[in-house]
C-alpha positions as CSV (number, residue, x, y, z in Angstrom):
1,X,-115.0,-33.1,-103.0
2,X,-117.9,-35.4,-103.8
3,X,-118.6,-35.8,-100.2
4,X,-118.4,-32.3,-99.5
5,X,-120.6,-31.0,-102.1
6,X,-123.6,-33.6,-101.6
7,X,-123.2,-33.0,-97.2
8,X,-123.9,-29.6,-98.0
9,X,-126.4,-29.8,-100.9
10,X,-127.8,-32.2,-98.5
11,X,-127.9,-29.8,-95.4
12,X,-129.5,-26.9,-97.5
13,X,-132.2,-28.7,-98.6
14,X,-132.8,-30.1,-94.9
15,X,-132.8,-26.5,-93.5
16,X,-135.0,-25.4,-96.6
17,X,-137.4,-28.2,-95.6
18,X,-137.2,-27.6,-92.0
19,X,-138.2,-23.7,-92.9
20,X,-141.3,-25.0,-95.3
21,X,-142.3,-26.9,-92.2
22,X,-142.2,-23.6,-90.0
23,X,-143.8,-21.4,-92.7
24,X,-146.9,-23.9,-92.6
25,X,-146.9,-23.6,-89.4
26,X,-147.6,-20.0,-89.2
27,X,-149.5,-19.9,-92.1
28,X,-152.3,-21.8,-90.0
29,X,-152.3,-19.6,-87.4
30,X,-155.0,-16.3,-86.8
31,X,-158.7,-16.3,-88.2
32,X,-158.0,-16.3,-91.9
33,X,-156.1,-18.5,-93.7
34,X,-154.8,-18.8,-97.6
35,X,-155.5,-22.3,-99.0
36,X,-153.4,-21.4,-102.4
37,X,-150.6,-20.2,-100.8
38,X,-150.8,-23.2,-98.5
39,X,-151.1,-26.0,-101.5
40,X,-148.4,-24.1,-102.6
41,X,-146.2,-24.1,-99.9
42,X,-146.9,-27.7,-99.2
43,X,-146.1,-28.5,-102.5
44,X,-142.6,-27.0,-102.6
45,X,-142.1,-28.9,-99.2
46,X,-143.2,-32.4,-100.9
47,X,-140.5,-31.4,-103.7
48,X,-137.6,-30.3,-101.1
49,X,-138.4,-33.8,-99.5
50,X,-138.2,-35.6,-102.8
51,X,-134.7,-33.8,-103.1
52,X,-133.5,-33.9,-99.1
53,X,-134.1,-38.5,-100.1
54,X,-132.7,-38.1,-103.3
55,X,-129.4,-36.5,-101.7
56,X,-129.1,-39.0,-99.4
57,X,-129.2,-41.5,-101.4
58,X,-126.3,-40.5,-103.3
59,X,-124.5,-39.5,-99.9
60,X,-124.6,-43.1,-99.1
61,X,-123.8,-44.4,-102.3
62,X,-121.3,-41.9,-103.4
63,X,-120.4,-40.7,-100.4
64,X,-117.0,-40.6,-98.5
65,X,-118.4,-43.9,-95.7
66,X,-120.3,-45.9,-98.4
67,X,-123.0,-48.1,-98.0
68,X,-121.3,-50.5,-95.4
69,X,-121.0,-47.5,-93.2
70,X,-124.8,-46.8,-93.5
71,X,-126.0,-50.4,-93.7
72,X,-124.9,-50.9,-90.2
73,X,-125.1,-47.8,-88.8
74,X,-128.6,-48.2,-86.2
75,X,-128.7,-44.5,-85.9
76,X,-128.8,-44.6,-89.7
77,X,-131.9,-46.8,-89.9
78,X,-133.9,-44.7,-86.9
79,X,-133.1,-41.3,-88.5
80,X,-134.9,-42.7,-92.2
81,X,-137.4,-44.3,-90.1
82,X,-138.2,-40.4,-88.2
83,X,-138.0,-39.4,-91.7
84,X,-140.6,-41.7,-93.1
85,X,-143.1,-40.7,-89.8
86,X,-142.7,-37.3,-90.9
87,X,-143.9,-37.9,-93.7
88,X,-147.2,-40.1,-93.0
89,X,-147.6,-36.9,-90.8
90,X,-147.8,-34.6,-93.8
91,X,-150.3,-36.7,-95.6
92,X,-153.3,-35.3,-93.7
93,X,-152.2,-31.4,-94.6
94,X,-151.6,-32.4,-98.1
95,X,-154.9,-33.9,-98.6
96,X,-156.8,-30.8,-96.8
97,X,-155.0,-28.1,-98.8
98,X,-155.7,-29.6,-102.0
99,X,-159.2,-29.8,-100.7
100,X,-159.1,-26.3,-99.9
101,X,-157.5,-25.2,-103.0
102,X,-160.4,-26.2,-104.9
103,X,-162.8,-25.1,-102.6
104,X,-161.2,-21.5,-103.2
105,X,-161.6,-21.9,-106.9
106,X,-164.8,-22.2,-106.4
107,X,-165.5,-19.6,-104.2
108,X,-163.0,-16.7,-103.6
109,X,-164.3,-16.5,-100.1
110,X,-163.9,-19.9,-98.9
111,X,-162.0,-20.4,-95.8
112,X,-161.8,-23.7,-93.8
113,X,-163.6,-24.4,-90.9
114,X,-161.5,-23.2,-87.7
115,X,-161.8,-26.1,-86.4
116,X,-159.7,-27.9,-88.6
117,X,-156.9,-25.1,-89.0
118,X,-156.3,-25.5,-85.9
119,X,-156.0,-29.4,-86.0
120,X,-153.4,-29.1,-88.5
121,X,-151.9,-26.2,-86.3
122,X,-151.0,-29.0,-84.0
123,X,-150.3,-31.7,-86.2
124,X,-147.4,-28.9,-87.4
125,X,-146.1,-29.4,-84.1
126,X,-145.8,-32.7,-84.2
127,X,-144.1,-32.6,-87.0
128,X,-142.0,-30.1,-85.2
129,X,-141.5,-32.5,-82.2
130,X,-140.8,-35.4,-84.5
131,X,-137.3,-33.5,-86.0
132,X,-135.7,-33.7,-82.7
133,X,-135.1,-37.3,-82.6
134,X,-134.4,-37.0,-86.7
135,X,-131.4,-34.8,-85.6
136,X,-130.2,-36.5,-82.9
137,X,-130.2,-39.5,-84.6
138,X,-128.3,-37.6,-87.4
139,X,-125.6,-36.7,-84.3
140,X,-125.3,-40.2,-83.2
141,X,-125.2,-41.5,-86.7
142,X,-121.9,-39.1,-87.6
143,X,-120.6,-40.2,-84.5
144,X,-120.8,-44.1,-85.0
145,X,-119.0,-46.4,-84.0
146,X,-118.8,-44.3,-80.5
């Protein structure tokens, strides 16, 4: 039963994180953006990513398959690597959102440069693409060995 609860919780957090990633992408379109909203959403995504990782570790330790399954599973390590790459890809956005939030607190009319917004929007597209191998690794991991 613990394994089921951990799996459900892990999936809920993962889908929540993906939803926040896509919401960030949507908020980066248009002629104007809301820096404070983006900063809050980014903070929520960061917290959710930490929960995804924490519950994932709990699944490895207390889940039904055990550490030996994961340790020997190359798809598990591919999934972990993709998650790390996604984390690294969020760093420029987090830095920009914090900078924009500070600028907005000083000047209520502040808007970031359109080129900066476009660059971060492209980066969110890259993040979405990075989800594809992560999901493929997750599916393969669950079926390993074939």
